[in-house]
N, C-alpha and C positions, 0 to 999 in steps of 0.2 A: 504494499499500499504506500502510495506517495504521502510524504509527511503532511502536505497541505490538504489531504483528504481525511485525515484523522482528527478526532475531537481532542480538545485539551483535557488533561487530568483536572479533576475538580479543584477549585481553589476558593477561598472565602475571603472576600474583601469588603470593606465598607464602601458606600457610594462615593464616587470621586467627582461629585458636582462642584462646579466652580462658579464663583461670583466674579464678574468682570466689570471693571470700571474703564471706560473709554474716554480719553482726554482729547482735547482739540488738536494737539500737536502729534497725534498718532500713538502716544504712550498708552500702554495697557497696564492695569494693576489687577492681578489675578490672585484670588484667595479661595481656599476651600470653604464651602458652605458649612460643613461640619466643623465645629470648634475643637480645639485640642482638649483631650480629656484631662482630668486632674491627675497630678503625679506628686510623688514625694521628692523634694529637691535635695536629696542626700544619699549618696551611695553608701556611706557608712551605716546609715539607718536601715537601708535596704539589706545590707549584709546581716545586721542584727535580726531583721524580720525573717529572712530566709533560713538563718541558722536555728531559729526557734521553730520555724515551720517544717523544715526538712533537715534536721540535724545530721542524719546518717547518709543522706543522699550524696552521691559524688557530684561535686561542683566542677572540678578540674581533673583531668587525667593527662599524663605525659609519658613519653618513653625517654628514659635517661640516656639511652643510645638508640640508634636506628634499628637495632636488632633485638632490643630488650622487650620485656612485657610492659604493659601499661602500669603506671603507678597512679593510684587514685587518692584524691584529697577531698574530704567531705566539706559540706557547708560549715559544720561545727568546728572542724579543724582549721578551716580558713579564717573563721572569725577569731578563734583562739590565737592563731599565729599573728594575724593582723593586729589584734589588741596588744599582744606582746611587743610588736614593733612600735605601736603608737605609744605605749607606756615608756619604752626605752627612749623615744624621741622626746617625750614630754619631760623625762628626767634630765635630759641634756639641756633643756631650756632654750631650744632653738627658736629664734624669732622668725616672724613671717616675712622678713626681708631676705631670708636665706631659703634654701630648698634642699630637696633630696633628689639627686641625679641617679637615674637607673641606666647603667651601661648595657646590662644583660638583655638577651633576647627573651622571647615568649617562654614563660616557665611558671610553675606553681609559685616559686619564691618571688618572682617578679611581681605577681599578683598580690602576694602577702605584703610585700614592702610598699607597693603602691597604695593599697587600701589602708595600711598602717599610717602612712604619711597623710592621707586624706583625713583619717580619724584624728590625728594629732594636730590637724589644721596647718601642716607645713606643705607648701606648694611642692609638687612632684613633677620632674621632667624626665620622661623616657626618651632615650637617645638611640638613634640608629646604630646597630652594631658595626656598620661600615666605618663610622667615625673612629672607632677604637681599633679596628682590625686591619685597616688599609695601610698602616705604616706611614712613612714619610714624617712630616713635621706635625701631624695631627692638628692641622690648622683649624678645621671646623670644630673639633672638639675643644680646642683652646678657646675659640670664640664663644662656644656655648657655656663653658665653665665661667668665663669672665662675665657673661650675660646674666646667668641665673644664680651665681654665687652659692654653690652648694655647700652645705655644712656636713652632708653625708653623701658618699658615693657608693652605690651598691653595684658590685661586680661579682656576680655569683661564682665565677670560675677564675681563681687567681691565675692559673696556668694559661688561660685564654686571653685575659685582659691585662695581665701583669706588665706586658711591654709598654702599653699606652700609659698605664698608671705611673710606672716608675719613670717615664720620660717627661711627664708633665709637672708643672708647678701647681700644686693643689692648695696652697695656702694652708689654712687650718682645717680643711676638710678631712674627715675621718672616713676611711674606706671599710666597708663591710663585705666580707668575702668568705669563701669556704676554707681557705688555707692562708691565714695572715702571714705565716712564716716565709712564704714564697716572695713576699713583697718587701721592698726597701722602705715603702711609705707606711706611716702609722695606720694600723688596721686592726679590726676586731673580727671575730668569727661570727658567721650567721647563727651558729648554735648558741653562742653567748647571748646574742640579741633575743632569740626565740625562747630562751630560758627565763626572760624577764617575766615577773608575775604582774599581770594587770591589776590596777587598783581603781578606786572611785574616780580618778582623774580622767580615765578613758571615757566613761559614760558622760562625765561632765563636759568633755571636749566635744562629744557628738551632739549634746544638747545645745552647746554654745555656737555650733557651726553656723556661719552666715552664708546662705546659699549664693550670695552675690559677691563673695570675696574670691580672690584668686585661689584656685585649687590645683590646677594642672597647667603646666607650660608645655604646649604642643609645638613642635618646631615645623616651620614651613620647609619646603624642599630646597630652598635656596637656589633656584634655577638661574637667576640672574645676578645674585649677590649672596652674601652670607645669610644663613637661616635667621629668620625672625622667630621670636617666641610668642605665640598667640596665647593670650591670657584666657583660660577657660575656667568657668565657675561651675559649682555644683548645679545651679539652675540651668545653665546652658547644656551641660552633659545630660541631666535627667530629662529635660524638655526634649532633647533630640531622641533619647531612648524612648520616651513616651510617644513621639511621633511614629517611630518605626513599629513599636508594639501595636499601636492603634491600627495601622494599615497592613502590616505584614505578619505579625507574630503568630496569629492563629494558623495561617498557612505554612509559615516558615518553620514552626516547631522550635522556637527558642526555649520552650519549656520542656522539650524532649531532648534529643541528642544533636549536638553540633560538632563538626570537624572543620577546623579553620587554620590556615597557615599565615594569614596576613599579619604583618609585624605590628606590635603594640606601640611602636614609636610613631606609627601613622594612624590617623583617625579611623580609617576603615577597619583596622583590626580591633581597635578598642571598642567599637560598637558591639562586636560579637562578644568580647571579653566581658563587658558590663551588661549587655543586653541579656545574655544567658543568666547572669546573676539575678537581675530584676524579674526574670520570668521563672526562676526556680528550675532551670535546666541543667544539663551536663555538657561541658565543653571538652572535647578531645583536642589537645594541642598538636597540630600537625607540624612536625619538624622538617617537612620537605619544603621545596620551593619550585616554581616553574622554571627551572634552570637545568641544563644538562648535568647529570651526576647527582642531582638532588631531587628531581621529580619522582625517581623510583621509590623514595620513601613515602611520598604522597600516594602513589599508586598502591603500595602495600597497605596503607591505612584505609584507603577507600575500599579495598577488598574485604576489610574486616568490619567496617562500620557503615551502616546504611543511614542516610540522613534525609531530611525533607527539604533542606536548603543547602545549596553549595554556592560558594562565592569564589570568584577568580577574576583575573584581569584578562583581556582578549588574548594576549600572548600565552597565558596559562591555559585558556580554553583550547587554543590551537594544539598545544601539546597533549591535552586531555583527549581531544578528538582522535589524534593519531593513535593513542593507547587503546581507546575504546574500539576503534575499528579493527584492531588486531587481537583483542582479548575478550572473548565472549563471556568468560566468568566475571571479569570486571564490569562489562556492560550490564549484565543481569543484576549484579549487586548494586551498582551505581543508580540504576533507574528504578529499583524495586520499590522505594518509598519516596522518590524525588517528586517534589511539587513546585519548587521554585529554583531557578538558576539565576544568580544575581551576578552582574558585571559592574565594575566600578568605572567612574570617570567618563571619558568621551563616548566612543562608539564601538559597537561590536560589528565586525564585517558581516554583511548579509550572507555571503557564501558559507562562512563558518557557522552562523546561526542555522542555516539550512542543513548542513552536515550533522550537527548535533541533534536537530529535530528528527532527522531521518533515522539516526541511531536509536532515538527514544521510541519512535513508532515501530521500528523493526523489533525492538526488545519487548515493549509493554503494550504496544497498540495505541498509545496516547502521545500527544505532544505535551511538552512541559513549558509552562509560562516563563519567559525570560523577564526579569525585572532589573531595576537599576537603583543605585544609591548615588545620586548626583549632589555634590556640594563641595566644600573646601574645608581646610583646617579652621578657617575663620567662621565657618557655620557649624562647627563642632564635628560634623560629618555629613553624610548625605541627608539632605532635607527635602529633596525632590525624589519621586519614585514612580515606577509604573505599577500602580495598584488598581488596574482595570484591565479587562481583557483586550488584547491587541496582538496583531501578527507583525507589527512593526517594531524595530529596535529603536531606541531613542533615550531621552532623559526624563520622560514622564511629565508629571504635574506636581505642583506644590503639595506637600503633605500638611495636614492640619497644624495650625500655628504659624505657618509661613506666609508672608505677603511677598509676592513676586511682581517686581516692576520690570516692564519690557519697554525699553527706549528704542525707537526706530534708529537703525544703523545700516543705511543703504537698503538692501533687500532683506536684511535680517533685523534682529533685535538684540541690543545689549542687555544682559540680565543683571538685575540688582535685587537684593534680598533683605528682608527685615523680619525679626521675630525673636523669641526668647533664647533661641539657639545660636544667634549671631553675636559675635564678639564685639567688644567696644574698642579694642586696640591691642597693641604689642607691648611686651615688657620693655621698659626703659627706652622706648622709641616714640615719644609723644608727637614728634613732627610727622613721622610716617603714619601713625594712627589717625592723625587729623584728616588725611586725604583718602581714607578708604571708604568713606560714606558720602553720599550726596546731601543736598540741602534738606532732604526729608528723612535723613537717617538710614537710607538704604545702602547696604554694603555693595560695593562694586566688585563683583567676583571675577571680572575680566574675560568672560566668555560671551559668545554670541550663540543665538538659537533661532530656529524657524519652527513654524507649526507643521506637524505632519500633514494636516489638511487645514488651510486657512479658513475654510468655511465651517470647521467643526473643532473648536478649541478642546473639546473633551477627548480628542484622539492624542493629545499631548504634544510635546516638543521634541525636536531633534537637534542634536549638537551641530553648530555651524561654525566652529573655529574658536581658537584661543586668541584673543586680541593681541597679546604680547608676542605671539609667534608670527604675526602678519608682517610682511615686508613689501617693498616696492621694487618692481623691475626698473631697468634703466629708462623705460618709456614713461615711468610715473604711475604705472598700473599696480594696484594693490593685489597681493596674493594672500589668500587665506590658507596658510600652510597646514594648520591643524586639520581642517576639513579635507584638504587635498590629499594629505597623508592617508586618512581613512579611506578615501575613494580609491587611491592607488592599491592599497592592500586588498581591497574588495575585488578590484579589477584583475589582480594577479594571483588571487587565491588558488591553490594553497602554497604557491611557490615563494611568497614573500612573508617574512615574519614581522618585520618592522622597517620603517623608512624614514629618511630625512629629506625634506623638501628644500631645494636649493634654487638660487637665482637672484639673490639680492644684488642689485647693481649691474645685472646682465640683462640681455634683451629677451630672454626666454626662460622657461622653468625647466629644471632637470631634478633628478633624484638619485640618492644613494640608498641602497636596500640591503638589509640583512636577509639572506635566503633561508628557507627551510630546507636544509640540505637533504633530509630524509625524503621529502617529497620530490626534490629535484632528482635525486638518485633513482627513485622509482620511475620517474618519467624517462630518464636516460637509460634504463635497463641495468643499473648498477645496484649491487647489494646495498640496500638502504642502511643497514647497520654499520657500514663503513663510513657513512657521512662524508663521502669524498668530494672535495672542492672541484675535482675534474668534471663533475656533472654540470657545473655552471657554464662550461664552454661547449657542452653537447648541443648539436643542432636542434634537437627536439625541445630542449629547455629554452634555448635562445628564441626559437620560433614561438613557443607558448607565451613567453614573456612579451615578445613583440605583439602578438595577437591581443593580449590583455591590455597593453598600452594603447594600441590602436582602437580597441573598443572603448576604453576610457575616453580617448581624444574625440571620438565620434559623438559621444554624449556630452563632452565638455570641451567644445572647440575654441573657447576664448583664450587669448594670450595668457591670462592669469591662471588657467586651469589645464591647458594643454601641456603635457610632459613630453619633451622632445628628446631627452637623453636620460639613460639610467646606467648606473654601474653598481656591481655587487660589492659588498664589504665582507672581507673574510675574518677580520679581527672582531671578536664578539664585543658588545657594548661593555665598557669598563666600569665595574663597580667602584674601584679605587678612584677613578677620575670623575665619579658622580654622573656618568652618562646614563646610568640605570638606577632607578629608585628601588627601595626595599620591596615594593609591590610589583616590580617588573616593568614599569613604564619608562619610556625614554625621555631624557632631558634634551630636547631639541637644541636649545641654545648652546649648552656646553658641548654636546656632541659635534655640532657644526664647527664650533671654534677649535676643538681638538683635532678635527679631521679636515683642516683647511686645505691640505695638499690633495686629498681625495676630491674635495669640492672643485678645486682648480682643474683637476684632470677632466672633469665633466665638460668644461667649457674651452678646452684646448682644441685648436684646429691645426691639422686634421685630427680627428678624435683618435684616442687610443683604441686598438682593435678590440679590447675587452669591453668598451663602452657600447651599449646598445643605442643605436640611433633610429628614432622612429620617423618613418617617411611620411 
């Protein structure tokens, strides 16, 4: 059966009715008719509630190593350990002008330290593990330390993070780790902290918590400058979680089982970490990543645990599709209970969507609804979603509590947002904070969108480019690089994994692309397990790429959308150079800057033989 002939698996959503204000200048203000339901603006209080309600239920499970069994941690144990951390912090008398910095990745202890800091009312800042493990001068980590002024630094594994810790000037910050003797820096053991006996001060601190005070410093990606620390409050966090629970939780199964890899240094991951808590569910921490050599761990976990909701980025879904197409056992386990597939950020390529839907129909006879969580660090996390039935991929509509302003921008709309989940500014950067909102207090998220159907707002919005990635050709014509990148990947599916759009200062558009070597090898008749770059020069691969580009150019013939040249990149995106984020998305600005020689090769005449030239 073709996927588009099969019914969707049942889902339960509230009505997504929108109230629309139309202004004389073409601006639209869109808000859900349904108001945001009431919520408790305190994660520490939610932990207390769940520990009383579900004391013995597993909240978190992790594998200490990729091949070990799951280690389970109950709600009662999580509260006990978080209270011990809180009491230890309270005993140290740490002021609110300092913070707790978390260097470690997703783990049970990461959660315990985070909730303990929240309980003690000490702002907590989770940092990408890349900042600590990439070596060099640790420039970004130094910047973050000077910005958030940590009194305590949690580095779960001394052996893993000791190089960064011993190389940095930490001031009076005390390190908490598993093996203090491995470090030259003053440190105490995690066991010593967890041995602290909580007293009345812990409950008093929870009762005194101001939901509008700084609670978490979440770092932006730093795509064009050093990272900024977004000040997130308990009200912001819990309002955003309440939005998601209201529109997705019943179908998504936050109160059931979840399996997730997204890093807790990024807002997309923290939604799952805390959303499961507030719903009383169980979260299995996936130690895998959508990267070669790491995705195998995610596949092992998916073969063991069936979930109702799965979250990934488009690159990760492409890797998953490859695995599902070759592993029937995985396919049956993956789709057995699945009701929602969620993708983050911009767009999911239509051909990839269709491949996954066909796999679902072939396995269970139903399609699975794809949804999205669209937002930013400044909006706590995703505050728009597809919570209505549609066959289109996009960024959805505002969830309850969000007011969306759409300002005309050529043939698109610039998006602006306001609501209790939207931040008021950045830590120690008042000048920067002053410019993030317009005169009505709407946050400028920096993206553009279009309606799926201008005649029917209820069908939602589609991403139409990141304004900061737009550039001008030498002719003065603007190029929407973000939108064009998505269109290119769709046109050349499944041969292209990611792409960089080039042409600033030139008279035409070109592209650099990271290939999917396994798909290219199959097309070239080469063993795909070899992932041989020789496949890229095979006539069948080159012709398929040219056909994809020609098809794109026929649909998008303007000078700002027509791609005239393309070259493959063999060196993978560099984590150390910040070309790729923790969640697998490409930092276009930094990647283009780092690969200036490759960009120049695209525009050299006569072109290099390896460059594809579209006639």
